[in-house]
Backbone as XML, in Angstrom:
<?xml version="1.0"?>
<chain id="A" units="angstrom">
  <residue number="1" name="MET">
    <atom name="N" x="0.891" y="-1.225" z="0.089"/>
    <atom name="CA" x="-0.091" y="-0.147" z="-0.215"/>
    <atom name="C" x="0.841" y="1.270" z="-0.056"/>
  </residue>
  <residue number="2" name="THR">
    <atom name="N" x="2.135" y="1.191" z="0.716"/>
    <atom name="CA" x="3.027" y="2.744" z="0.689"/>
    <atom name="C" x="3.486" y="2.769" z="-0.633"/>
  </residue>
  <residue number="3" name="GLU">
    <atom name="N" x="3.717" y="1.590" z="-1.483"/>
    <atom name="CA" x="4.175" y="1.923" z="-2.659"/>
    <atom name="C" x="3.025" y="2.736" z="-3.789"/>
  </residue>
  <residue number="4" name="VAL">
    <atom name="N" x="1.665" y="2.382" z="-3.649"/>
    <atom name="CA" x="0.917" y="2.531" z="-4.159"/>
    <atom name="C" x="0.827" y="4.086" z="-4.126"/>
  </residue>
  <residue number="5" name="LEU">
    <atom name="N" x="1.003" y="5.076" z="-2.617"/>
    <atom name="CA" x="0.203" y="6.056" z="-2.439"/>
    <atom name="C" x="1.753" y="6.552" z="-3.216"/>
  </residue>
  <residue number="6" name="ILE">
    <atom name="N" x="2.769" y="6.318" z="-2.643"/>
    <atom name="CA" x="4.242" y="6.841" z="-3.449"/>
    <atom name="C" x="4.063" y="7.199" z="-5.014"/>
  </residue>
  <residue number="7" name="GLY">
    <atom name="N" x="3.527" y="5.874" z="-5.438"/>
    <atom name="CA" x="3.646" y="6.378" z="-7.588"/>
    <atom name="C" x="1.834" y="7.618" z="-7.658"/>
  </residue>
  <residue number="8" name="ILE">
    <atom name="N" x="1.068" y="7.452" z="-6.342"/>
    <atom name="CA" x="0.080" y="8.553" z="-6.986"/>
    <atom name="C" x="0.643" y="10.317" z="-6.317"/>
  </residue>
  <residue number="9" name="ILE">
    <atom name="N" x="1.598" y="10.037" z="-5.207"/>
    <atom name="CA" x="1.807" y="11.477" z="-5.240"/>
    <atom name="C" x="2.970" y="11.875" z="-6.120"/>
  </residue>
  <residue number="10" name="SER">
    <atom name="N" x="3.769" y="11.153" z="-6.371"/>
    <atom name="CA" x="5.373" y="10.842" z="-6.980"/>
    <atom name="C" x="4.360" y="11.548" z="-8.444"/>
  </residue>
  <residue number="11" name="GLY">
    <atom name="N" x="3.360" y="10.961" z="-8.816"/>
    <atom name="CA" x="2.595" y="10.948" z="-10.516"/>
    <atom name="C" x="1.790" y="12.447" z="-10.488"/>
  </residue>
  <residue number="12" name="ILE">
    <atom name="N" x="1.313" y="13.011" z="-9.562"/>
    <atom name="CA" x="1.025" y="14.375" z="-9.445"/>
    <atom name="C" x="1.700" y="15.312" z="-9.015"/>
  </residue>
  <residue number="13" name="VAL">
    <atom name="N" x="2.726" y="15.191" z="-8.627"/>
    <atom name="CA" x="3.907" y="15.740" z="-8.496"/>
    <atom name="C" x="4.773" y="15.773" z="-9.966"/>
  </residue>
  <residue number="14" name="SER">
    <atom name="N" x="5.027" y="14.871" z="-10.346"/>
    <atom name="CA" x="5.416" y="14.643" z="-11.594"/>
    <atom name="C" x="4.496" y="15.296" z="-12.911"/>
  </residue>
  <residue number="15" name="GLY">
    <atom name="N" x="3.514" y="15.116" z="-12.885"/>
    <atom name="CA" x="2.479" y="15.632" z="-14.152"/>
    <atom name="C" x="2.390" y="17.198" z="-13.869"/>
  </residue>
  <residue number="16" name="THR">
    <atom name="N" x="2.650" y="17.912" z="-12.450"/>
    <atom name="CA" x="2.737" y="19.404" z="-12.785"/>
    <atom name="C" x="3.988" y="20.224" z="-13.149"/>
  </residue>
  <residue number="17" name="GLY">
    <atom name="N" x="4.884" y="19.243" z="-13.894"/>
    <atom name="CA" x="6.151" y="19.834" z="-14.129"/>
    <atom name="C" x="7.310" y="20.135" z="-13.044"/>
  </residue>
  <residue number="18" name="MET">
    <atom name="N" x="6.696" y="19.663" z="-11.532"/>
    <atom name="CA" x="7.758" y="20.392" z="-10.375"/>
    <atom name="C" x="9.164" y="19.370" z="-9.780"/>
  </residue>
  <residue number="19" name="GLY">
    <atom name="N" x="8.714" y="17.732" z="-10.793"/>
    <atom name="CA" x="9.895" y="17.126" z="-10.241"/>
    <atom name="C" x="9.186" y="15.830" z="-9.563"/>
  </residue>
  <residue number="20" name="GLY">
    <atom name="N" x="8.462" y="14.824" z="-9.998"/>
    <atom name="CA" x="7.976" y="14.027" z="-9.196"/>
    <atom name="C" x="9.349" y="12.948" z="-8.588"/>
  </residue>
  <residue number="21" name="GLY">
    <atom name="N" x="10.643" y="12.813" z="-9.561"/>
    <atom name="CA" x="11.238" y="11.863" z="-9.406"/>
    <atom name="C" x="12.022" y="12.240" z="-8.083"/>
  </residue>
  <residue number="22" name="THR">
    <atom name="N" x="12.108" y="13.514" z="-7.289"/>
    <atom name="CA" x="12.973" y="14.270" z="-6.408"/>
    <atom name="C" x="11.803" y="13.549" z="-5.213"/>
  </residue>
  <residue number="23" name="ILE">
    <atom name="N" x="10.803" y="13.766" z="-5.346"/>
    <atom name="CA" x="9.838" y="13.060" z="-4.315"/>
    <atom name="C" x="9.834" y="11.520" z="-4.128"/>
  </residue>
  <residue number="24" name="LEU">
    <atom name="N" x="9.376" y="11.223" z="-5.264"/>
    <atom name="CA" x="9.727" y="9.210" z="-5.497"/>
    <atom name="C" x="11.044" y="8.803" z="-4.927"/>
  </residue>
  <residue number="25" name="ILE">
    <atom name="N" x="12.298" y="9.671" z="-4.912"/>
    <atom name="CA" x="13.422" y="8.996" z="-4.497"/>
    <atom name="C" x="13.669" y="9.050" z="-2.938"/>
  </residue>
  <residue number="26" name="PHE">
    <atom name="N" x="13.052" y="10.693" z="-2.268"/>
    <atom name="CA" x="13.167" y="10.780" z="-1.220"/>
    <atom name="C" x="12.222" y="9.612" z="-0.304"/>
  </residue>
  <residue number="27" name="LEU">
    <atom name="N" x="10.568" y="9.696" z="-0.744"/>
    <atom name="CA" x="9.894" y="8.526" z="-0.206"/>
    <atom name="C" x="10.452" y="7.130" z="-0.085"/>
  </residue>
  <residue number="28" name="LEU">
    <atom name="N" x="11.150" y="6.721" z="-1.294"/>
    <atom name="CA" x="11.648" y="5.419" z="-1.648"/>
    <atom name="C" x="12.530" y="5.368" z="-0.577"/>
  </residue>
  <residue number="29" name="THR">
    <atom name="N" x="13.436" y="6.347" z="-0.095"/>
    <atom name="CA" x="14.696" y="5.844" z="0.328"/>
    <atom name="C" x="14.063" y="6.119" z="1.868"/>
  </residue>
  <residue number="30" name="PHE">
    <atom name="N" x="13.025" y="7.133" z="2.332"/>
    <atom name="CA" x="13.020" y="6.663" z="3.424"/>
    <atom name="C" x="12.047" y="6.433" z="3.726"/>
  </residue>
  <residue number="31" name="LEU">
    <atom name="N" x="10.756" y="5.761" z="3.579"/>
    <atom name="CA" x="9.387" y="5.390" z="3.822"/>
    <atom name="C" x="9.856" y="3.898" z="3.148"/>
  </residue>
  <residue number="32" name="CYS">
    <atom name="N" x="10.452" y="3.318" z="2.193"/>
    <atom name="CA" x="10.701" y="2.190" z="2.414"/>
    <atom name="C" x="12.211" y="1.454" z="1.757"/>
  </residue>
  <residue number="33" name="ASN">
    <atom name="N" x="12.797" y="2.037" z="2.647"/>
    <atom name="CA" x="14.420" y="1.812" z="3.095"/>
    <atom name="C" x="14.855" y="1.538" z="2.002"/>
  </residue>
  <residue number="34" name="VAL">
    <atom name="N" x="14.795" y="1.950" z="0.474"/>
    <atom name="CA" x="15.534" y="1.627" z="-0.518"/>
    <atom name="C" x="16.546" y="1.446" z="-0.862"/>
  </residue>
  <residue number="35" name="GLU">
    <atom name="N" x="17.798" y="1.629" z="-1.293"/>
    <atom name="CA" x="18.928" y="2.147" z="-1.493"/>
    <atom name="C" x="19.457" y="3.304" z="-2.049"/>
  </residue>
  <residue number="36" name="GLN">
    <atom name="N" x="20.133" y="4.367" z="-2.249"/>
    <atom name="CA" x="20.306" y="5.552" z="-3.130"/>
    <atom name="C" x="19.978" y="4.950" z="-4.413"/>
  </residue>
  <residue number="37" name="HIS">
    <atom name="N" x="21.018" y="4.411" z="-4.969"/>
    <atom name="CA" x="21.285" y="4.003" z="-6.389"/>
    <atom name="C" x="20.128" y="3.380" z="-6.970"/>
  </residue>
  <residue number="38" name="ILE">
    <atom name="N" x="19.450" y="2.753" z="-6.104"/>
    <atom name="CA" x="18.006" y="1.900" z="-6.927"/>
    <atom name="C" x="16.826" y="2.416" z="-6.719"/>
  </residue>
  <residue number="39" name="ALA">
    <atom name="N" x="16.899" y="3.786" z="-5.445"/>
    <atom name="CA" x="15.640" y="4.837" z="-5.524"/>
    <atom name="C" x="16.071" y="5.701" z="-6.688"/>
  </residue>
  <residue number="40" name="GLN">
    <atom name="N" x="16.787" y="5.844" z="-7.225"/>
    <atom name="CA" x="17.581" y="6.590" z="-8.046"/>
    <atom name="C" x="16.869" y="6.144" z="-9.822"/>
  </residue>
  <residue number="41" name="ALA">
    <atom name="N" x="17.814" y="4.765" z="-9.766"/>
    <atom name="CA" x="17.649" y="4.021" z="-11.041"/>
    <atom name="C" x="15.796" y="3.933" z="-10.805"/>
  </residue>
  <residue number="42" name="THR">
    <atom name="N" x="14.877" y="3.807" z="-10.196"/>
    <atom name="CA" x="13.806" y="3.335" z="-10.236"/>
    <atom name="C" x="12.932" y="4.686" z="-10.308"/>
  </residue>
  <residue number="43" name="ASN">
    <atom name="N" x="13.544" y="5.755" z="-10.365"/>
    <atom name="CA" x="13.112" y="6.783" z="-10.607"/>
    <atom name="C" x="12.828" y="7.061" z="-12.013"/>
  </residue>
  <residue number="44" name="LEU">
    <atom name="N" x="14.201" y="6.618" z="-12.697"/>
    <atom name="CA" x="13.962" y="6.611" z="-14.181"/>
    <atom name="C" x="13.020" y="5.451" z="-14.981"/>
  </residue>
  <residue number="45" name="ILE">
    <atom name="N" x="12.964" y="5.046" z="-14.581"/>
    <atom name="CA" x="11.791" y="3.779" z="-14.989"/>
    <atom name="C" x="10.486" y="4.319" z="-14.316"/>
  </residue>
  <residue number="46" name="PHE">
    <atom name="N" x="9.884" y="5.364" z="-13.709"/>
    <atom name="CA" x="8.983" y="6.050" z="-13.014"/>
    <atom name="C" x="8.855" y="7.295" z="-13.889"/>
  </residue>
  <residue number="47" name="PHE">
    <atom name="N" x="9.724" y="7.591" z="-14.593"/>
    <atom name="CA" x="10.009" y="9.114" z="-15.163"/>
    <atom name="C" x="8.911" y="9.031" z="-16.539"/>
  </residue>
  <residue number="48" name="ILE">
    <atom name="N" x="9.813" y="7.879" z="-17.278"/>
    <atom name="CA" x="9.553" y="7.371" z="-18.748"/>
    <atom name="C" x="7.599" y="7.554" z="-19.249"/>
  </residue>
  <residue number="49" name="PRO">
    <atom name="N" x="6.798" y="6.731" z="-18.524"/>
    <atom name="CA" x="5.537" y="6.989" z="-18.616"/>
    <atom name="C" x="4.690" y="8.163" z="-18.089"/>
  </residue>
  <residue number="50" name="THR">
    <atom name="N" x="5.464" y="8.420" z="-17.021"/>
    <atom name="CA" x="5.087" y="10.184" z="-16.596"/>
    <atom name="C" x="5.305" y="10.505" z="-16.982"/>
  </residue>
  <residue number="51" name="SER">
    <atom name="N" x="5.874" y="11.217" z="-17.527"/>
    <atom name="CA" x="6.658" y="11.971" z="-18.764"/>
    <atom name="C" x="5.737" y="11.987" z="-19.852"/>
  </residue>
  <residue number="52" name="ILE">
    <atom name="N" x="5.397" y="11.125" z="-20.557"/>
    <atom name="CA" x="5.168" y="10.950" z="-21.930"/>
    <atom name="C" x="3.540" y="11.158" z="-21.566"/>
  </residue>
  <residue number="53" name="ILE">
    <atom name="N" x="2.895" y="10.815" z="-20.638"/>
    <atom name="CA" x="1.324" y="11.471" z="-20.395"/>
    <atom name="C" x="1.324" y="12.964" z="-20.483"/>
  </residue>
  <residue number="54" name="ALA">
    <atom name="N" x="2.138" y="13.495" z="-19.434"/>
    <atom name="CA" x="2.537" y="14.827" z="-19.463"/>
    <atom name="C" x="2.766" y="15.842" z="-20.621"/>
  </residue>
  <residue number="55" name="THR">
    <atom name="N" x="3.749" y="14.860" z="-21.018"/>
    <atom name="CA" x="4.052" y="15.927" z="-22.598"/>
    <atom name="C" x="2.627" y="15.586" z="-23.630"/>
  </residue>
  <residue number="56" name="ILE">
    <atom name="N" x="1.902" y="14.809" z="-23.212"/>
    <atom name="CA" x="0.897" y="14.834" z="-24.393"/>
    <atom name="C" x="-0.014" y="15.898" z="-24.010"/>
  </residue>
  <residue number="57" name="ILE">
    <atom name="N" x="-0.347" y="15.702" z="-23.075"/>
    <atom name="CA" x="-1.134" y="16.600" z="-22.085"/>
    <atom name="C" x="-1.371" y="18.493" z="-22.229"/>
  </residue>
  <residue number="58" name="ASN">
    <atom name="N" x="0.151" y="18.649" z="-22.242"/>
    <atom name="CA" x="0.556" y="19.474" z="-22.560"/>
    <atom name="C" x="0.921" y="20.294" z="-23.642"/>
  </residue>
  <residue number="59" name="VAL">
    <atom name="N" x="1.232" y="19.356" z="-24.844"/>
    <atom name="CA" x="1.068" y="19.707" z="-26.355"/>
    <atom name="C" x="-0.283" y="19.659" z="-26.877"/>
  </residue>
  <residue number="60" name="ARG">
    <atom name="N" x="-1.203" y="19.161" z="-25.716"/>
    <atom name="CA" x="-2.765" y="18.837" z="-26.336"/>
    <atom name="C" x="-3.117" y="20.625" z="-25.997"/>
  </residue>
  <residue number="61" name="ASN">
    <atom name="N" x="-2.593" y="21.572" z="-24.916"/>
    <atom name="CA" x="-2.727" y="22.624" z="-24.734"/>
    <atom name="C" x="-1.534" y="23.552" z="-24.926"/>
  </residue>
  <residue number="62" name="LYS">
    <atom name="N" x="-1.028" y="23.564" z="-25.706"/>
    <atom name="CA" x="0.432" y="24.484" z="-26.823"/>
    <atom name="C" x="0.823" y="25.098" z="-25.485"/>
  </residue>
  <residue number="63" name="ASN">
    <atom name="N" x="1.145" y="24.379" z="-24.724"/>
    <atom name="CA" x="2.065" y="24.450" z="-23.441"/>
    <atom name="C" x="3.931" y="24.280" z="-23.512"/>
  </residue>
  <residue number="64" name="ILE">
    <atom name="N" x="4.554" y="23.694" z="-24.904"/>
    <atom name="CA" x="5.465" y="23.232" z="-24.375"/>
    <atom name="C" x="6.243" y="24.336" z="-26.126"/>
  </residue>
  <residue number="65" name="ASP">
    <atom name="N" x="7.027" y="25.080" z="-25.193"/>
    <atom name="CA" x="8.115" y="25.136" z="-27.085"/>
    <atom name="C" x="8.421" y="24.302" z="-27.438"/>
  </residue>
  <residue number="66" name="LEU">
    <atom name="N" x="8.030" y="23.719" z="-28.403"/>
    <atom name="CA" x="8.875" y="22.560" z="-28.830"/>
    <atom name="C" x="10.608" y="22.430" z="-29.257"/>
  </residue>
  <residue number="67" name="LYS">
    <atom name="N" x="10.998" y="23.631" z="-30.378"/>
    <atom name="CA" x="12.164" y="23.910" z="-30.571"/>
    <atom name="C" x="13.132" y="24.193" z="-29.223"/>
  </residue>
  <residue number="68" name="LEU">
    <atom name="N" x="12.449" y="24.809" z="-28.436"/>
    <atom name="CA" x="13.382" y="24.547" z="-26.602"/>
    <atom name="C" x="13.521" y="23.425" z="-26.266"/>
  </residue>
  <residue number="69" name="GLY">
    <atom name="N" x="12.728" y="22.773" z="-26.265"/>
    <atom name="CA" x="12.434" y="21.705" z="-25.476"/>
    <atom name="C" x="13.054" y="20.923" z="-26.287"/>
  </residue>
  <residue number="70" name="ILE">
    <atom name="N" x="13.203" y="20.545" z="-27.923"/>
    <atom name="CA" x="14.701" y="19.447" z="-28.221"/>
    <atom name="C" x="15.593" y="19.673" z="-27.987"/>
  </residue>
  <residue number="71" name="LEU">
    <atom name="N" x="15.885" y="21.031" z="-28.066"/>
    <atom name="CA" x="17.784" y="21.800" z="-27.906"/>
    <atom name="C" x="17.962" y="20.999" z="-26.755"/>
  </residue>
  <residue number="72" name="ILE">
    <atom name="N" x="17.163" y="21.779" z="-25.726"/>
    <atom name="CA" x="17.353" y="21.045" z="-24.128"/>
    <atom name="C" x="17.710" y="19.293" z="-24.202"/>
  </residue>
  <residue number="73" name="SER">
    <atom name="N" x="16.268" y="18.866" z="-24.923"/>
    <atom name="CA" x="16.818" y="17.239" z="-24.372"/>
    <atom name="C" x="17.811" y="17.026" z="-24.917"/>
  </residue>
  <residue number="74" name="VAL">
    <atom name="N" x="18.440" y="17.097" z="-26.266"/>
    <atom name="CA" x="19.674" y="16.489" z="-27.097"/>
    <atom name="C" x="20.798" y="16.845" z="-25.834"/>
  </residue>
  <residue number="75" name="PHE">
    <atom name="N" x="21.043" y="17.820" z="-25.300"/>
    <atom name="CA" x="22.046" y="18.354" z="-24.031"/>
    <atom name="C" x="21.572" y="17.923" z="-23.208"/>
  </residue>
  <residue number="76" name="GLY">
    <atom name="N" x="20.451" y="17.286" z="-22.262"/>
    <atom name="CA" x="20.195" y="16.467" z="-21.226"/>
    <atom name="C" x="20.452" y="15.308" z="-21.579"/>
  </residue>
  <residue number="77" name="ILE">
    <atom name="N" x="20.403" y="14.804" z="-22.504"/>
    <atom name="CA" x="20.535" y="13.262" z="-22.858"/>
    <atom name="C" x="22.471" y="12.942" z="-22.794"/>
  </residue>
  <residue number="78" name="LEU">
    <atom name="N" x="22.927" y="14.289" z="-22.889"/>
    <atom name="CA" x="24.399" y="14.246" z="-22.824"/>
    <atom name="C" x="24.214" y="13.933" z="-21.350"/>
  </residue>
  <residue number="79" name="GLY">
    <atom name="N" x="23.852" y="15.163" z="-20.741"/>
    <atom name="CA" x="24.113" y="14.630" z="-19.195"/>
    <atom name="C" x="23.724" y="13.794" z="-18.557"/>
  </residue>
  <residue number="80" name="ALA">
    <atom name="N" x="22.614" y="13.111" z="-19.481"/>
    <atom name="CA" x="22.400" y="11.979" z="-18.718"/>
    <atom name="C" x="23.208" y="10.564" z="-18.911"/>
  </residue>
  <residue number="81" name="ILE">
    <atom name="N" x="24.000" y="10.943" z="-19.650"/>
    <atom name="CA" x="24.893" y="10.074" z="-19.876"/>
    <atom name="C" x="26.442" y="10.076" z="-18.954"/>
  </residue>
  <residue number="82" name="LEU">
    <atom name="N" x="26.399" y="11.511" z="-18.369"/>
    <atom name="CA" x="27.960" y="11.400" z="-17.751"/>
    <atom name="C" x="27.565" y="11.067" z="-16.104"/>
  </residue>
  <residue number="83" name="GLY">
    <atom name="N" x="25.964" y="11.619" z="-16.204"/>
    <atom name="CA" x="25.467" y="11.255" z="-14.390"/>
    <atom name="C" x="25.482" y="9.717" z="-13.881"/>
  </residue>
  <residue number="84" name="ALA">
    <atom name="N" x="24.614" y="9.614" z="-14.954"/>
    <atom name="CA" x="24.516" y="8.199" z="-14.955"/>
    <atom name="C" x="25.737" y="7.259" z="-14.255"/>
  </residue>
  <residue number="85" name="ASN">
    <atom name="N" x="27.010" y="7.474" z="-15.090"/>
    <atom name="CA" x="27.949" y="6.864" z="-15.171"/>
    <atom name="C" x="28.675" y="7.586" z="-13.608"/>
  </residue>
  <residue number="86" name="ILE">
    <atom name="N" x="28.203" y="8.549" z="-13.607"/>
    <atom name="CA" x="29.247" y="9.555" z="-12.010"/>
    <atom name="C" x="28.475" y="8.460" z="-10.720"/>
  </residue>
  <residue number="87" name="ALA">
    <atom name="N" x="26.474" y="8.805" z="-11.116"/>
    <atom name="CA" x="26.223" y="7.761" z="-10.135"/>
    <atom name="C" x="26.420" y="6.746" z="-9.602"/>
  </residue>
  <residue number="88" name="ILE">
    <atom name="N" x="27.265" y="5.518" z="-11.076"/>
    <atom name="CA" x="27.136" y="4.391" z="-10.251"/>
    <atom name="C" x="28.381" y="3.903" z="-9.759"/>
  </residue>
  <residue number="89" name="HIS">
    <atom name="N" x="29.777" y="5.368" z="-10.161"/>
    <atom name="CA" x="30.875" y="4.965" z="-9.472"/>
    <atom name="C" x="31.138" y="5.796" z="-8.366"/>
  </residue>
  <residue number="90" name="THR">
    <atom name="N" x="30.071" y="6.096" z="-7.610"/>
    <atom name="CA" x="29.560" y="7.011" z="-6.522"/>
    <atom name="C" x="29.318" y="6.375" z="-5.211"/>
  </residue>
  <residue number="91" name="ASP">
    <atom name="N" x="30.085" y="6.725" z="-3.916"/>
    <atom name="CA" x="29.494" y="5.790" z="-2.785"/>
    <atom name="C" x="28.065" y="6.000" z="-2.567"/>
  </residue>
  <residue number="92" name="VAL">
    <atom name="N" x="27.268" y="5.138" z="-2.161"/>
    <atom name="CA" x="25.752" y="5.328" z="-1.445"/>
    <atom name="C" x="25.481" y="6.177" z="-0.720"/>
  </residue>
  <residue number="93" name="GLU">
    <atom name="N" x="26.466" y="6.535" z="0.431"/>
    <atom name="CA" x="26.365" y="7.359" z="1.750"/>
    <atom name="C" x="26.736" y="9.209" z="0.316"/>
  </residue>
  <residue number="94" name="ILE">
    <atom name="N" x="27.723" y="8.595" z="-0.113"/>
    <atom name="CA" x="28.019" y="10.355" z="-0.852"/>
    <atom name="C" x="26.950" y="10.713" z="-1.540"/>
  </residue>
  <residue number="95" name="LEU">
    <atom name="N" x="26.216" y="10.194" z="-2.669"/>
    <atom name="CA" x="25.553" y="9.864" z="-3.411"/>
    <atom name="C" x="24.303" y="10.306" z="-2.505"/>
  </residue>
  <residue number="96" name="ARG">
    <atom name="N" x="24.068" y="9.855" z="-1.346"/>
    <atom name="CA" x="22.818" y="10.624" z="-0.552"/>
    <atom name="C" x="22.747" y="12.140" z="-0.323"/>
  </residue>
  <residue number="97" name="LYS">
    <atom name="N" x="24.116" y="11.789" z="0.117"/>
    <atom name="CA" x="24.366" y="13.453" z="0.622"/>
    <atom name="C" x="24.375" y="14.124" z="-0.443"/>
  </residue>
  <residue number="98" name="TYR">
    <atom name="N" x="25.136" y="14.472" z="-1.529"/>
    <atom name="CA" x="24.498" y="15.055" z="-2.589"/>
    <atom name="C" x="23.479" y="15.613" z="-2.731"/>
  </residue>
  <residue number="99" name="PHE">
    <atom name="N" x="22.226" y="14.132" z="-2.900"/>
    <atom name="CA" x="21.050" y="14.184" z="-3.139"/>
    <atom name="C" x="20.245" y="15.577" z="-2.044"/>
  </residue>
  <residue number="100" name="GLY">
    <atom name="N" x="21.071" y="15.038" z="-0.670"/>
    <atom name="CA" x="20.409" y="16.048" z="0.663"/>
    <atom name="C" x="20.521" y="17.686" z="0.142"/>
  </residue>
  <residue number="101" name="ILE">
    <atom name="N" x="22.228" y="17.706" z="-0.052"/>
    <atom name="CA" x="22.373" y="18.485" z="-0.352"/>
    <atom name="C" x="21.588" y="19.761" z="-1.718"/>
  </residue>
  <residue number="102" name="PHE">
    <atom name="N" x="21.216" y="18.876" z="-2.785"/>
    <atom name="CA" x="20.496" y="18.860" z="-3.997"/>
    <atom name="C" x="18.988" y="19.472" z="-3.429"/>
  </residue>
  <residue number="103" name="LEU">
    <atom name="N" x="18.552" y="18.865" z="-2.530"/>
    <atom name="CA" x="17.165" y="19.179" z="-2.139"/>
    <atom name="C" x="16.864" y="20.580" z="-1.119"/>
  </residue>
  <residue number="104" name="ILE">
    <atom name="N" x="18.186" y="20.423" z="-0.464"/>
    <atom name="CA" x="18.476" y="21.964" z="0.475"/>
    <atom name="C" x="18.848" y="23.112" z="-0.672"/>
  </residue>
  <residue number="105" name="ILE">
    <atom name="N" x="19.227" y="22.963" z="-1.519"/>
    <atom name="CA" x="19.209" y="24.022" z="-2.414"/>
    <atom name="C" x="17.936" y="24.462" z="-3.096"/>
  </residue>
  <residue number="106" name="ILE">
    <atom name="N" x="17.775" y="23.474" z="-3.413"/>
    <atom name="CA" x="15.894" y="23.627" z="-3.845"/>
    <atom name="C" x="15.115" y="24.509" z="-2.716"/>
  </residue>
  <residue number="107" name="ALA">
    <atom name="N" x="15.213" y="24.095" z="-1.893"/>
    <atom name="CA" x="14.335" y="24.475" z="-0.421"/>
    <atom name="C" x="14.431" y="25.719" z="-0.510"/>
  </residue>
  <residue number="108" name="ILE">
    <atom name="N" x="16.032" y="26.266" z="-0.399"/>
    <atom name="CA" x="16.223" y="27.587" z="-0.003"/>
    <atom name="C" x="15.778" y="28.624" z="-1.404"/>
  </residue>
  <residue number="109" name="HIS">
    <atom name="N" x="15.917" y="28.154" z="-2.442"/>
    <atom name="CA" x="15.323" y="28.989" z="-3.723"/>
    <atom name="C" x="13.968" y="28.777" z="-3.581"/>
  </residue>
  <residue number="110" name="GLU">
    <atom name="N" x="13.253" y="28.318" z="-3.729"/>
    <atom name="CA" x="12.017" y="28.325" z="-3.462"/>
    <atom name="C" x="11.322" y="29.502" z="-1.982"/>
  </residue>
  <residue number="111" name="ILE">
    <atom name="N" x="11.661" y="28.773" z="-0.712"/>
    <atom name="CA" x="12.125" y="29.558" z="0.243"/>
    <atom name="C" x="12.133" y="31.279" z="-0.278"/>
  </residue>
  <residue number="112" name="TYR">
    <atom name="N" x="12.678" y="31.416" z="-0.664"/>
    <atom name="CA" x="13.476" y="32.802" z="-1.507"/>
    <atom name="C" x="12.749" y="33.400" z="-2.386"/>
  </residue>
  <residue number="113" name="SER">
    <atom name="N" x="12.057" y="32.586" z="-3.168"/>
    <atom name="CA" x="11.533" y="33.230" z="-4.449"/>
    <atom name="C" x="10.216" y="33.599" z="-4.119"/>
  </residue>
  <residue number="114" name="TYR">
    <atom name="N" x="9.859" y="32.766" z="-2.798"/>
    <atom name="CA" x="8.198" y="32.959" z="-2.053"/>
    <atom name="C" x="8.191" y="34.554" z="-1.343"/>
  </residue>
  <residue number="115" name="ILE">
    <atom name="N" x="9.497" y="34.659" z="-0.936"/>
    <atom name="CA" x="9.938" y="35.777" z="0.278"/>
    <atom name="C" x="10.015" y="37.522" z="-1.117"/>
  </residue>
  <residue number="116" name="LYS">
    <atom name="N" x="10.666" y="37.051" z="-2.023"/>
    <atom name="CA" x="10.959" y="38.040" z="-2.986"/>
    <atom name="C" x="9.441" y="38.487" z="-3.422"/>
  </residue>
  <residue number="117" name="LYS">
    <atom name="N" x="8.793" y="37.545" z="-3.783"/>
    <atom name="CA" x="7.353" y="37.970" z="-4.371"/>
    <atom name="C" x="6.571" y="38.516" z="-3.277"/>
  </residue>
  <residue number="118" name="LEU">
    <atom name="N" x="6.833" y="37.961" z="-2.042"/>
    <atom name="CA" x="6.279" y="38.606" z="-0.977"/>
    <atom name="C" x="6.262" y="39.787" z="-0.707"/>
  </residue>
  <residue number="119" name="LEU">
    <atom name="N" x="7.489" y="40.638" z="-0.854"/>
    <atom name="CA" x="7.882" y="42.327" z="-0.923"/>
    <atom name="C" x="7.782" y="42.595" z="-1.781"/>
  </residue>
  <residue number="120" name="LEU">
    <atom name="N" x="7.825" y="41.840" z="-3.448"/>
    <atom name="CA" x="7.386" y="42.739" z="-4.376"/>
    <atom name="C" x="5.601" y="43.076" z="-4.244"/>
  </residue>
  <residue number="121" name="GLN">
    <atom name="N" x="4.865" y="42.612" z="-3.470"/>
    <atom name="CA" x="3.700" y="42.931" z="-3.433"/>
    <atom name="C" x="3.231" y="43.504" z="-2.632"/>
  </residue>
  <residue number="122" name="TYR">
    <atom name="N" x="4.160" y="44.031" z="-1.909"/>
    <atom name="CA" x="3.672" y="44.677" z="-0.737"/>
    <atom name="C" x="4.891" y="46.298" z="-1.208"/>
  </residue>
  <residue number="123" name="GLU">
    <atom name="N" x="5.151" y="46.415" z="-2.269"/>
    <atom name="CA" x="5.951" y="48.115" z="-2.349"/>
    <atom name="C" x="4.913" y="48.826" z="-3.015"/>
  </residue>
</chain>
């Protein structure tokens, strides 16, 4: 049952374009005690169908700049090859720490953006 809830929550976040994989990796490692390497690789399988569905819906709604998307995808593929090789050769504990740092950076950015928006609203 935990896995079903994790899938639903991650799918909702993924469908909004906010990075359901980040939530998925966190929940798999935290709630299911899945090793970091396994959680990150599982995320890749999760990402394929969820991104296809989200892409179809967003193309129908004309929310995608295809030229920009293709350009980013080409370089994203190169980055994915590099990143996968780095992850495979990185110790699990170090990988876990890097992931935690990544989450902290995202949180700081989101808090900063929210505060900046609030301050601009009251000027």
